[in-house]
N, C-alpha and C positions, 0 to 999 in steps of 0.2 A: 504493500500500500504506500502511495506517495505521501510524504509528509512535507508540509509547508516549512519554510525557513523558521529557525528557532525564534520564538517570541511572536509568531503570527498565528492568530486563531481564525479559522475559516469563516465562522459566522460574523465575527467583527470585521473581517476583511470585506465580506460581501456587503455588510451594512455601510461601510465607508464608501465602497465603489458605487453603491446605489445612490448615495448622497451626491457624489461627484458627477454621476451620470445625469441626474435630473438637473444639476446646475448646468451641465453641458447642454441639456435640452433647452433650457431657458435662453442660452446664447444662440443656439441654432434657430430657434423659433423667432427670436428677435430680429436676426439678420435676414431670415427668410421673409419676414413681413416687410422689411425695408426694401428688399430686392424687387418687390412687386411695384415699387415706384421707380421707374427707369432713371429718374434723376439721381438716385443713390447708387446705381449699379457700379459706375466707374470708381466711386469712392470705396466700395466694398471689395472690388477686385484688386489684388495686390500685384498681379503680373498680367502680361498680355499674351500668355501662351494658351491658345484656344484648345490645344490637345491636352494640356495638363494645368488647368487654371487653379489658382490659390486665392482664397478669400480671407477677409478678416475673421470670419467665423472659424475657419480652419485653425488660424493662429491663436485665437482666444480660447478655443476648446483645448487645443494642445497645451496651452499655458496652464489652464485651470486643472487639468487632469494630472499633469506632471508635478505641478506645485503641490497638489493635494496628496499625492503618493509620497513625495519627498518630505513633506512636513509631518505627515502622520506616521511615517515609517522611516525614521532618520538613520537607524543603524542596521538596517536589514541588507543582507548580501544579495541584492538583485539589481539588474540594470533595466533601463527603459529604452526600447527601440521605437522611435516614432517616425512616421513618414515625413512630417514637416522638419524634424531635426536632421534627417538624412539629406533632405533637399537643401537645407540652409547651412549645413556645416561642411567645412573642408576636411574635417577629421574623419577617418574611417572608423566605423563602429566595430569595435573589437572587444567583445565581452569574454571574460574568463569565468563567469559564474553559470551555474546550471539553471538559474531562475531569471527569466527575462520577460518584462512586460512588453507587449507588442500593441502599439496604438495607431489607429487611423482616426484622427479627430473628425474627419468628414469624408466618408466614403460615398461617392456619387455626387461629386462637386458640380458636374455639368447639370445633373438633374436639380440640384439645389438652386443653381442659378436660373434654370428654366422654370422653376416653380412647380415641379411635378409632385413633390412630396416624397419621392423615392430616394431618400438619403439616410445615412445612418452613421453612428459612431461605433467603432469597433475597439474593444479593449480585451486583450487576453493575457493570461499569465502562462508562459510556456515553461515547461520543465524538461531539461535535456532535449531541447529543440522540438518538443511536441506540445500542442495546446493542452492545458490542464483545466483551468477555470476560465470563464469568458463572459462577456457582456456585449450584446448588440442592442443599441438604443435606436429606436425609430421614432423621433419626436412627433412627426406629423400625424401619426396614428396612435400616439400615447402608449407605446409598447417598449418595455425593457426586458429583453430576453436574457436570462441568467442561467449559467450552469456552475455547479459546485464541483464538477468533475465526475459526479455520479448520476445526477438527474438534471433535467432542464425544465424551467418553468418561465412564464411570462408575468410581468407585473405592470400595472398601470400606475399613474402618478399618485392616486389615492390609496395605493397599497393593495388593491384587489389582485388576486393571483389566479391564473388558470394554467392547465397542463397542455403539453403538445398534443396534437391530434393528427399524427402522420397517417397517411393512407398507405396501407401495406399491400404487398403482393399484387402489383399491377404489371401486366405485360407491357412491353415497351410501346407498342402502338396504341395502347389504352391510356397512356400517361399524358398528363398535362405538363408541357415544358415551360419553364420560365427562362426567358432569355433577355439579352441586353438591347437597349434602344440606342445607346451611344457608342457601344464597343463591338458591334457585330462585324462580320466580314463575309465575303462571298462563299468561302469554303464552309463556314458554319451554316449559312443559309441553304447551301446545296445539301448538306447532311440532314438538316431539318426536313427538307422536302422529300428526301429519299426515305427517311424513317416514317414520315406521315403520322405524326403524333395526333392524338385525339384532339388536343387543343394546344395553342401556343399563346402564352401571356408575355407581353413586353413590359419590362420593369428595369429601372436603374438600381444601382448599388448591389454589390454581391451580398451584403448583409440583409438587405430587403428580400432578395431572391431566396436566400437560404431560410430566412424566417418564414417565407411563404410556404416552403416545403414543410417546415416544422409545424406550421399552423394548419396544414392540410389543404391549402389553397392551390398547391401545385405538387408535382411528384418528382421532377428531375430538372437539373441544371447542367448544361454542358458549356465549358469554356475552351475555346481553341485559340492558341497563340501562334501566329504565323512566324516561321523562321526569319530572323533579321528584324522583326518588328518588336514593339514593346510588349511586355508581359505583365500580368498582375504580380503583385509582390506579397511578401509575408503578411504585411498588415492588412491586405485585402482578405486573406483567408483564415488567419489564426482564430479570431473570435467566432466567425461563422462556423468554422469546422468544430469548434468546441461545443457549441449549442446543438449542432446537428447530430454529432456522434453520441452525445449523452442522452439525446432524445430517442435514439434507436436507428437513426439514419447512417449514411456513410458517405465519405468523400475521398477519392483516390485519383491517381492518374488512370489512363485508359487500360493499363496493364494490371489494374487493381492493386497497385502499390501505394502505401501511405505517402502523403505529401512530406517533403523534407524541408525543414526550416533552417535558417542560419547560414545559408550559402552566401558567398561574398557579394553577389549581385542582389540578393534577397528575392530573386525572380522565381515565380511559379509558372514555368512555361509548359509547352506541349498541350496535351488535351487533358482536361480535368473534368471528372464526372461526379456530381453529387446526387444521391437518390434518397428516397424515403424509407428504405429498408435494407439494413446491413446484411440480412440473410440472402436476399436476391441480388444484391449489388454486383457481385462478381459476374453473374450470368448476364446482367444488363450490359456491363462493360464489354463482355465478350461478344454479345450480339451487335453492339455499336461498332466494335472493331471489325467484325465480319462485313458489315454494310460499307464501312469506309474502304476496306480492301477490295471488295467486289466492284465498287464503283470508282475506284482510284481517286478518292476525294482528297486524301491528305497523305503526305509521305510518312509511312510508318517504318 
């Protein structure tokens, strides 16, 4: 059984992260409201990179989460890997500890700017490069998904709780796929057409997509990174993976191998598949792989 660092109690830790998460929700909702007025948009955007925008909301949430952890847990042997810190620092993140917080203060920044509501905050505590506990905050629908490493549940701001409702044992063609609006590509579109899913839902943020699986609104998510193009990173997947696996789902690469965290580039490349049932996940991956090979869709 995995033990947290000395001096850290799991229940107290979750209580603290819950508080920090709802503080982050206040920040995200505040800036989301401001973005609806086009006069404020340029003041909220901190760069001009359309492919990888950064907003004041990213930076404010990044600050409040890191400050909260550092002030509450001053002498604990863990590090914090944050998307914003990696972007803004010339130093290479080189941790020597088994425990690493992995933070994406705003996953789905394009959707955040577009006002779709499909954005989330991801926070996971990895142990030996595997997600252990995690939090996926979706402010626009008042959801905070939490896992303590054993089970997953959802909370609303008033403290109401409910359990995951994953739909089990679906055949591939009977599944509802949740896929990206801003990060799709022609190869993925081709694969989706060949599989002929029962239904396809378009949604931003990996956290939102994985939460939709945990909540029973969809069954499967497929991510394809093209060679030579940008790939999702550790902070995109750590927290979503933690809530999905503890709820009974699974996420792996197409060969049904666990995701590996802590590589130098932090990239999660290739083909990643998340499904609603760990028992059937391997066979689903194998079926997808056969369809890809048969139709020459992607270089395997």
